[in-house]
N, C-alpha and C positions, 0 to 999 in steps of 0.2 A: 504494500500500500504506500502510495506517495505521501510523504510527510512534509508539512509546512516547515520552512526553515526559520531559525531564529535570526534576529537582525544582524548579528555578527557573522552569519553564515552566507549572506547573500553577496553576490559579486558587487564590488564597489562601483563598477561602471553602470549599474542599474540604480544607483542611489544619487541623490542630490548632494551638492557640496555646500554645506552650511557654513564652512569656514570663511566664506566670503561675506557672511553676515557677522559672525563672531568667530575668531580664530580658535577659541577654546571656551570651555565653561567658565574658567576663571575670568577671561576677558568680559564675558557676559555679566558675571557677578559684579565685577568692578563697575561696569556701565550702569547696572541697576542701582548700585550705591550712589554713583554720581548723579543719576537722574533724581533720586530721592533727595539728595542734597540740593539740587537745582530747584526742586519744587519749593523748598523753603525760601528761596530767593524771591518768590512771588508774594510772600507775606507782606512786604512793605507797600504793595499796591492796594492792599485792602483798605477800603474807606476813602480812596483818593480818586476814583475814576470820574467823579463829577467835577474835578478841579481843572480839567482842560483836555483838549484834543491830543496834545503831545503825550500826556500821561497815559491816556487810553491806548495810543499807538505803541508806546513802550511796553505796556502790559500785554497787549495782544501779540506783539512780536515775540515776547518772552514765552507766552503760553504756546504759541505755534511751534517754537523750537523744542519746548519740553514735550509736547504731544507727539511730534515727529520721532524724537528719540525714544519715547516710551513705546510707541507703536512698533518700532524696529525691535526693541528688546522683547516685547510681548510676542511678536511674530516668531522670534527665534524659539521661545519656550513652546509656543503652539506647534511649530514644525517638528521639534524634537519629540513632543508628546504624540503627534500624529504618526510619526514614523515608527514609534514603538511605545504604545501606552502601557505595556507590561513592565517597562523599565522603571524601577523605583526612583532613580534620579530624575527621570523625565517627569514622573508624577509629582515629585517634590518641587521641581522648578516650575511646573505648570501652576501648582498651587501658589507658589511664591509670586509668580507673574500676576495672578489674580489679585493677590494682596497689594502689590505695589501699584498696580493700575487703579485699584479702588482708592488707595491712599492719595494718589495724585488727583483723582476725580474729586475727592473731598477737599483737597488743598486749593483747588482752583474753582470750586463751585461758587465762590463769592463773585467771580467775574461775571458770570451769567446773571446772578441776582442783582448786582449793582447796575449793570447795563439796562436791565429791565426796569429799574427804579428811576432812571434818568427821565427828566421831563420830556413831554411830547415835542418832537422836532429837534432835540438836542443832538441826536446821532447824525442827522443830516448836516447840521451846522458844523459839527466836529469834522465831518468828512470834507466839507468845503474848506475848512481852515487848515487841515493837515493832510498832505498828499499821501503820506504813509498809510492812511486809513482806507484809501481807495480800494486796494486788493481785498479788504475785509467787508466791502459794501454789501455784497450779497449775503454773506453769513450773518452780518449784523441785522439786515432787513429780515432774513429768515427767522432770526431769534426774536425780533420784535413781534412777529406774527404769533408767537406763543405766549405773549405777555399775559393774557387773561387766564392762562393755565399755570402760571408760576405759583410756587408755594413760598413760604417764608425762607429767608436766607438760612436760618438754622435748620429747617426741615430739609432743604435742598442739600445741605452739607451732610446731614445724617444719611439721607438716601444715597448720596455719592459714596460715603464711607462703607455702605453696605453693599456696594457693587458686586463683590465676590459672592456674598451670601445670596443676593437676588439672582445671580447668574448660576446658582447651584443646580437647578434642574437640568440645564444643558450639560454641565460637567458630570453630573451623576449618570445621566443617560449615556453619554459617550463612554465613561469609565465602565459602566455595567456591560454595555454592548460589545466593547472591544476587548475587555480584559476578563470578564467573568463568565460570559455565555460559552457553553461548549455544546457541540452537536455530535450526534452518533454518526459514525461512518456508515456508508451504504454500499450495497452491491448492485451492479447493473444486471441486465438480462444474461450477460455472459459470465456472471459470477465474479467480475473484477471489483475489488473493494476500492472505494473512493473516500477520502476524508472530506468533511463538510465544515465550512466556516462561513461567516458573514460574507467575506470577500469572495470566496470560491463560489458560493451560490449566486451572488449578485453580479459577478463579472464573467462567470463561466457556465455553471450548470443550468442556470435559468435560460440561457441561450442555446443549450445543447440540442443537437439533433437526435440524441439518444433518448428516446421517450422514457424508457425505464429508468435511466439515470436522472433525467429531469424531474420525473414524478417522485422517485424515491428520495432525492435530495430535498425536494419541496416538503415532503412528509417529515423528514428529519429536522429541517430548518423550522417548520411550523410547530413541531412538537416542543422544541425548546422555547420558542416565543410564547407558546401557550402556558408553559410553566412559570414564566416571569410576567404575565400580563397584568397581574394586580399591582406589582411593584412599579412597572412602567406606567401604568395608569395613574398611580399616585404622584409620580414625578411629573407627568404631563399636566395633570390637573393643577399641580402647584404652579407650574409655568403660566397656565391660563389664568389662574386666580391672581397671580402677581400683576398681569397686565390689566385685568378687569378692575382690581382694587386701585391700581395706580391711575387708571383713566378716571375713575370716580373721584379720587382725591384731587385730581387736577381739573375737574370740572368739564371733562369731555362728554359728549353724548353717549359715546360707547368706546370700547377698546379699539374697535376698527377705526374710528375717527382719529384716535390718538396715534395708532400705528401708521396710518396713511399720511399724517401731517409731515413728518420728516422726509417722506418720499415725494412730497409736493404733488400728490395725486388726489383727485376728488373721488368721492364715493361713486359718482356716476361712471368715471373712467374705470374704477375697480370692478364695479358690477357689470359694465359693458363686456369686459374681457371674459368674466365668468359666464354670464348668461348667454352671450352670443355663441361662444365656442361650445359650451355644454349642449345647447339646443341644436346647433347646426352641424357639429362634428359627429355626434353620436351615430346618426344613420350611416355616415361614411365609414366609421370605424367598425360598426357591426358588419357592414358589407365586406370589409377587409378580413375580418375574422371568419366569416362564412367561407370566404375564398381559401383561407388558410386551412380550415377544417377539411375542405374538399381536396386541396392539393396534398396535404399530409396523410389523407386517408384515415382520419380519426373518426371513431364512432361518436365520441364526445369531445368537445373542446373544453378542457378544464381551465381553471384560472391559471394554473402553472404552465399551461401551453401557450399563453398569450405571446410570449417572446420567443417561442420556438422558431427556428429558421425556416423560411419557405423553401429554399433551395440549398440544403446542406451540402450537396455534392459540389456546389460552386461557391465555396467559401475557403479559399486557400489561406494557409497560415501567413501572417504578416509580421515581419520583424520590426523592431523599433526603428532601425535604419531605413528600411523600405518605406515605412509610414512617413518618416521625417522627410525623405526625399520627395515623395508625392505631395505632401502638404506644402513644402517650399515651392514646388512648381505651380500649385494651385493658387498660392498667395502672391505670386509675382505681380499680378495685376494691381496690387496695393502699393507698388512703388518701392524704391531702394531702401528708404529709411525703415519702413515697416518690415521688409524682407530681411534686412540685416538683424533686426531684433529676433526674428524667428530663427535665423541661422545660429545666433549666439545661444538661444535657449536650447536648441537641439544638440549643439556641439560642446557646450561648456558646463554640463551637469547642473542645469537649472531644474531638471526633472527627476522625480523619484518614481521609477517603474516597478520596483521590487514588490514581491509578495512575501510577507513575513508575519510571524506571530505578533499580535499587538498593533499592526498597522491599521490606520483608519480606513474605513470602506469608502467607496465612491471616489470622487475626484474633486480637486479644488485648486485654485490659483491664489497665492498670497503675494501681494505687491507692496512691500514696505517702502515707504517714500525715501528716496535717496539711495536705494539699493535696487538690484534687479529682482525680477519676479521669481517665485518658486512654484513648481507645479507638482502636485501629488496625484498619482494615478496607479492603479494596479493593472499591469499590462496583461491583457487577455490573449494576445497573439492573434487577434482577428481584426477585421476592418472596423468593427464597432469601437474597438479601442482606439483605432486611428482617428475616427470621428470625435471621440471624447478628447483625444489629445489636441486635435485642431480647435475644439471648443475652448479648452483651457488656455491654449496659445492665444486665442482671441482676447481673453481677459488680460493676458500678459501684455500683448501689443497695445491694447487700449490704455491700460493704466500706466504703462511706462511712457507712452506718448503724452498722456495727460500730465504726468509728473515732470516731464521735460519742459512743458510749456506753461505749467501753472504752479503756484505755490501750494504748500501742503494744505492750507485752508480750503483751496478750491479744486483739488485734483480729483476728488471722488464725486461722480455724479449720483443722482438719485437711483435707488434700487430699481425703480420702474424702467430705467434705461439699461441697467448693468448687463443684462443678458443679450442685448442686441448685438454688440460686437463679437461675442463668443459664437452665437448661432450664425452670424454672417460667415464666419470662417468655415463652418460646416457646409453651408450652402455653396460657397465657392469651391470647396473640395469636391462636392458632388458634381457640380457643373464641369469642373476640370476633368474628372474621371469619365463623365459622359461624353465629352468632346473627343477623348482619346480613342474611343471605340464605338462603332455603330453595330457591333455584333449584338443580336437580339438578347442573348442570355446576359451579356455584360450590361446592356441597358436596363434589363429587368433587375439585375443585381444592384445597380446604382439607385434605381427608384426605391428599392427596398431599404438601402442605407438612408436615403432621404426620409422615407417614412419612419425609420427608427428615430430620426431626429424629431420629427413632428410628434411621434408617439411619446417620446420622453418629455417634451415640453407641453404639448397640447393635451396629453392624456395623463401620464404619471403625475406631473406636477400640478396640472389643473385640477385633477381629482383630489390631490392634497389640499389645494386651495378651497375647493368646494367643501371638503371635510372641515377645514379651519372655520369657514363661515358658519357652518352648522354648530361647531363646538362653541364658538364665542356667543352665538345666539342662545344656546342652551345654558351656558354659564351665567350669562347676564339675566336669564330668567330664573336663576337660582337652582338649576338642576345639578345634581351631583355627577361628576365625571368619573364614574367607576369604569372598570374594564368592560363590564357588560354594556354600559351606555356607549362608550367609545366604539366598541365593536358593532353595536347596533347602528350607530351613525355611519360608520364606514360601510357596513353592509348596504345601507340605503343608497349611499353614493354610488357604489359599484353596480347595484342592481338597476338603478335608474338609468345609468349610462349604458350598460351592456344589454339590458333587457334579458330575453331568453336565449341570446346568442352564445353566452358563456355559462358553463356550469360553475356556479359559485359555491364552493364548500364553506363550512363555517370558519375554517382557518384563514380563508381569504380576507375575512373581516379583521384579522389581526395586522393587516398591512399598515395600520397607523403606527405600529411599533418600529417600523423599519427606517424611517427618515428623520434625520436631525433637523430638517427644515422647519418642523413644527415649533422648534425652540428659537427660531430666528425672526420672530415677528411675522408680518405678512410678506414673506419672501416667495413662496411657491408660485403664486400667480404671475410674478414678474417674469418667469421663464416664458410664459405665453405672450406677455406684452412684448418682450424683447424679440421673440421669434416672429411675431406679427410685423414689427418694424423692419427687421432684417429681411424678411420675405419681400416686402415692398421695395426696400432699397436695392436688394439683389436684382430685382426686375428692372429697376431704373438703371443699374450699371449695365445690364444687358442691352437696354434700349439706347442709353446716352453715352456709355463708355466713360472716358476720362473725366468729364465734368461731374458726373455722379460720384466717381471715386474721390475726386478732389473735395467735394462737399463732405463726403463720409470721413475723410481724414481730418478735415477741419472740426467735425463734430467730436471725433476721438480726442483731438488735442484740446478741445474746449473744456474737457473734464467736467467739473461741477459749477462752471461759471454761468450756466443757463439751467433753467428748470427743465424737466424731462420733455414736456410738451414742445418747448421751443427748440430743444436739441433735435427732436425728431422732425419738427417742421423744417429746420435748416437742412436736414438730409432729404426732405421732399415728402414727408409722411405726416398726415394730420391724424393723431391718435385721439382727438377729442370726439371723433365720430365713429360709428360702428363700421363704416365702409371698409377700412383697411383690414379689420378683423374678419369681416365676411369674405373679403377677397382672399385672405390667407387660407381660410377654411375651404373655400371653393377650389383653391389650388391643390390642397390635400385631396379633395374629391377627384380632381383631374388626374392626379398621380395614381389613385386607385383604379380609375377608369382604364388608364393605360396598362396597369398591372394585370387587370382582368383580361385585356386583349392579348397580352404577352403570354399569359398562362393558358 
């Protein structure tokens, strides 16, 4: 039986090089101490921000420097923990990181409070008087919009100091999921034994063409989830309660209103994404799954068959080197500056491909300001992994271009936009592969890769978002979020979307236990928002060529200097209306039409 390796057993070339962030743990510890000392230097600003524009500028510049350094140090601890959460040192440093970031939050909380206490119009007067405040204009105006939701300075300081405690649900979820859960090994129809883990199931077995392995691993995976459902429900319920109580304390109409405000997204925009896609995509996806059932010759299409490959015989193994070369070719349309970043990421160990005990599942990109990006992925050796890599490289290219052109205060855009650059890379990759071959089977294969992208963003994450909307509604009505309740809600989400096309066993309802996104505010729906925008812009690039590419690069470099609606409008897409969403869903339908013809 194949055994998962320990972190110190994986080839170094499959790991990222964190030495470029901090050369050693000691260097990181020294920086943490220096950051904590620097935080105390902001103390003299307390009670003085009303004295003049220059004083405010000095304070904001000092805060900006402190936050950038703090973010780099916290990123290092997070990356170490993500590569191996079973390592006691990584666990300890992750906890320490939470402590010092909470401490810094408490130390600087007075800045927010004092700015919100300034008389009406004073911020604009300060900006006119002091040119150093101009880069802070947007963040200051964004802050002023929260004025009616501010608490007392003392309360804000207490909440900031409790940052690590209030973030405990996410940390407990990740620690339990990655370090404590164990799964029974399974045998396939040929009697071959296979180990099961979160990473192996979600990156390999769930996509396996071996029906007996796919279904047996799902049974093992679900059996363990079922054993921990009450614990995970208590953790998730605590996270939801935190948001609901905070929203009430701050005077928001709901937790949803509170969580959408920093995204600069209206409820109408949020509900548009959910309602339009859920209603209009479901018939297309049911059609796709009916086709899959027929093509695979299955008597029943089970929940664990949803990601089974349509054409398993045409799914050649893909190495990291092959994937990297194809991605580079696909992204050359983006120009030399962008392409150079991609080449560096692929050749200079910015990426962690390894599979090892304790490694975080899924994939993400971390982009600490002033340093290069880091990408975590568990390489599955297939084209789905290549598309995931292209996706994360999209985050890297976006945030590094933004960091080169904007200050720390302005380099991160709204979450509503954040998934557009990443999904754009996936669409460009698919378009490139499609152009290289007109062979029908290859065309069919590329369409399937594109549908995987839409499935991931428009189905997996959107159904998470639908679940979130129901969970927050239930919580605000005073319902207890027990395991039974959460599974019931998830069952409703799945059955309403899939109808009778998919056989939903009771363990499918445990899907709410699988994603960390539930602990990240209203994040899941933004995948659909981003893919909607990138679908429209990809079409503009095909129609217009370089002018559309140039606008897109301008949007990437703008970072967070514009709100998400204006960013998307600059690229040529108006997300304030349902039309782009409906067009994206219709495009998915056209891909399925073509797939039906090709099969």
